[in-house]
N, C-alpha and C positions, 0 to 999 in steps of 0.2 A: 811349058810352064801354061800356056795358053789353054792345052788341052787339057792338064791337068784341073785348072779352074773350069773349064765345062762341063767335067767331069761330076765335079762336085757339085756343081750347080743343080746338073739332072737327078742328080741322087738324092738332093734335097725336094726337091720336086716331089719324086715320087713315096719318098719318106714320111713325106710331112702329116698326111692323114691319119696313117697307121699310128706314128707316136704320137698325136693329139689324143686319142683315145688310148694307148697303151699308159700314157704317165699322165692322165688327167688327175688322179690321185695322189700325184707328186706334186701339182699346184705347178707345174713346168708350163711356159709358154711354149705353144707347138715350134714357133720361129727359134726356139733355143734345142728343141730337144730333134730336131732335124740334123743336126750334127753331130749328135750322140753316138752313130757310129764310126765315124771318122779315125782312125787308126793313129793312136798318139805313141812315140817312140819310147819305148822303158828303155832307162840305162845303170846301171851302175853307179856308185860314188865316184868313180872316176871316169864318169861322162862315154862309159862304153856302149855299145848297146847291146841288150840283152836279148830285144823282144819286142813285140806290140801288145797293144789295150786298147779299146776304144776308149773316146773321151770321157763315156759317161764313166766305166771303171777306173779310169784313173782320176777321177774328182771326185767319188764320191767313197766316203770309210768303208773299209769292206768289200770293195771292187774285185780285190783279188778273192776273194769269199773267205778271207780268216779274219775277217774283221778287226785285223790289227792296226790297219791305218791307210793311209796312201801310197798310189803306186807311185814310185818317183820316176820322173818323166822328163823329155828336154823340153824347151819353153826357150820365147826369145821378148824383149824388153825392148823397142824401138822408144829414141827421144829424137824429136825432132827441132831444130834451130833455123828460125827465116834468116833471111840477111842484115836483118836488125838485131840478130842476136836473142830473139825470143823464143821461148818454147810454147810449143804446142801440149796442151793437155786435153783429155778427151772424160767426160762425164758417163761410166758406164752404163749402158740401159738398164731400166727396172726391171727389165724381162731376164737380165743377165741370171745364170742359176746360182754363180757364185760372186761375192763382192755387186751385189745389184747396187747402182746408185750412185758410186764410191767413184771419186777423182782419181787418175791412173794420169800415167805417161800416154806418148801420142797411139800408139798400140802395145799390146801385149798379148801372144797367144802361142801357137806350139806348131813347131813343123809334124809333118806327117809322116808317118812309116809307106812309104814310097821313093823309089830309086833316087826323083830329083831331089827331094827334099832331104834325105839322110846323106847324101854326097860331104864327104869333110872341108875336101879342097879342089879345086879342077878349075874350070876354065867355062866361061859362060860366053856360048856364043862362036865370035873369033876372036875372043881376047886373045892377047898376047901371054898376058900378065897370070899366074895362078892368083884364085882370088880364095881366100882363105873363108873356112864356115859357109862355103856357098849354098848348100843346100838350106841351110836358118835362114840365108839372106832370101833366097828365094821365096821361104815361107813366109817371112817378111812383107815382101813385095806382094804377093796373092792378100795377107788378111789388109795390107793399109788400101788396098785397091777395093777391098770386103766391105771392111768398117768405113773407111774414111774417103774412098770413093777417086781417092789418089789414081791419077796412070802409071800405068807401069812401065812407062816411058822414062818417068820420073824419078822411078824405085829401081833401077837396074842392079845387081848385088853389088858390082863394082863400085857402085854409088854409095854404098855402106861403110861406116869405120865399126869394124869390129873391135870392143874395147877387152871386156874380160867375161869372165863366167863367177855364178855365185850360184849356190846351194841353200833351198829356204824351205820352211813348212809351215803354212797358218790353215786353219779352218775361217768357213763362212759363216758369219751371223752366230756363233753361238758363242756364248755367256760364258765368260771365264769362272763363273761361279757353278756351272751345270756342267756334271762330268759326259761324254761324249758315249759313254757306255749306258747311260741313262735314257739319252734321246735313242740310241739304236733300239734298247728295249723296247721303248715305247711305239716302235714302229718308223719314229720320222727318219726321215734319212739326211745323212751329216756329208756336208760337201765342204770341197777345200781344194788347195794347193801343194803340191809337193814337186819341187822343179829344180833341174837346173837352167839356169837362167842365163843365158847370152845376151849380154847387153851391145846393143846394136846404135850407134849416131849416122843420121842421114842432115844433111844440113840445104838449105835452098827452100825458093819461096813455093810451096806447095798449091794446086789446087784440089780444096777439098770440096768434097758432096756426103756430109756422112749418113751413113744407116742408120736410120728411127730404131730399127728392130736391135740394133749395137750400142748405137752411141746417141746421148739424151741432151749431150753440152760439148760444145768445144770450146776454149779460149788460148788467145796468146798471154803467156806471162813473160815479164821482163826479169830482169837477175834481182833488179833492188825492190820485185814486186812479189818476190817469191814466200818471204815470210809475210808479210800482211795478207795473201790470196791464205796461205797454211789458217791463220790465225782467224780469220773472215770464215773459212769454212768450219774450224773448230766450234766460232761461236753457234754457226749454223744448224749445229750436228751433225755435218757434212763431213765425211769421212773418205780418206784416202786409203787406197789399196794397200796389202802389208808389202808386198815388194817393191811397192813405189816409195813408201815411207821408208824399207830399208837401204833404198837408194840415194834420198833424200838426205840421210842421217849419216849416210857413207861418204858417199862421192860427188854428189852433185854440184854442191857448191862450187868445188874444186876445178871439177872439170867445166863447169858456167864460166868460171873465170878462163879460162883457157882454150877456147874456143879454136883458136889460132893454131894451137899445138898441142890438141888431142893427142895426136901420135907418142907422144913420150908417156902416157897413160896406158900403151897396150899391156897387156899379161895375157897371152893366151897357155900359159901355163899352170896356173894357179886358180885350184876352183874355191874361192871364198864362201868359209861354213858361217852363214849370217842369221 
């Protein structure tokens, strides 16, 4: 895990200069562009691994060279609740390629096409009990450290509760009245998400030091403050990400009311189509 993190940090330093030139025409910030070669895990609709593709190809319409849509890949969404039952939310940096400046749950990202993060179930270090979705949980630990500065000893795979998965598709910054084909013909890249998303819950009081290139703002929200928070964002014209919106309207209130017994909501067999 530590070795993988060091390799990714080193590759970002090497690639940053090249990408800041190659992608200037797309108005992509170099801090985001340097991660574009990271290999995401391609899956079919049953979440079976079928290959890999770069982060750029997974998130740009036509990344598969067919102009038919977005490649389906594996992802995760982490929800963090502290000892008071408050939920951590983040506002994505304005530098993000997809859904910049929008609020989301604590962390949302992708496991990579590497052995450690492709593993389905297994043991971490000398743990006696098998950990489900251990590869995804390792990826979540890595990204929580990168985005929010949370020490990895607070985010060990066995500390996460894996609830369920859902499959969704959404385009970023595209007006519903404008056809994707029109934008592509004009030479404008269209970005979005097409994911099978693992929902992970982490409980505890975390040490946080947000990475400003990834996170614009963090807040702690109470259960009773969820609706006022969302209404306030709407009044200010601030969006929430599509995956966060889907989880909020489908499951979050029920889960939040049952933080002491979340295990009863685990469903590892169903991939919800939202």
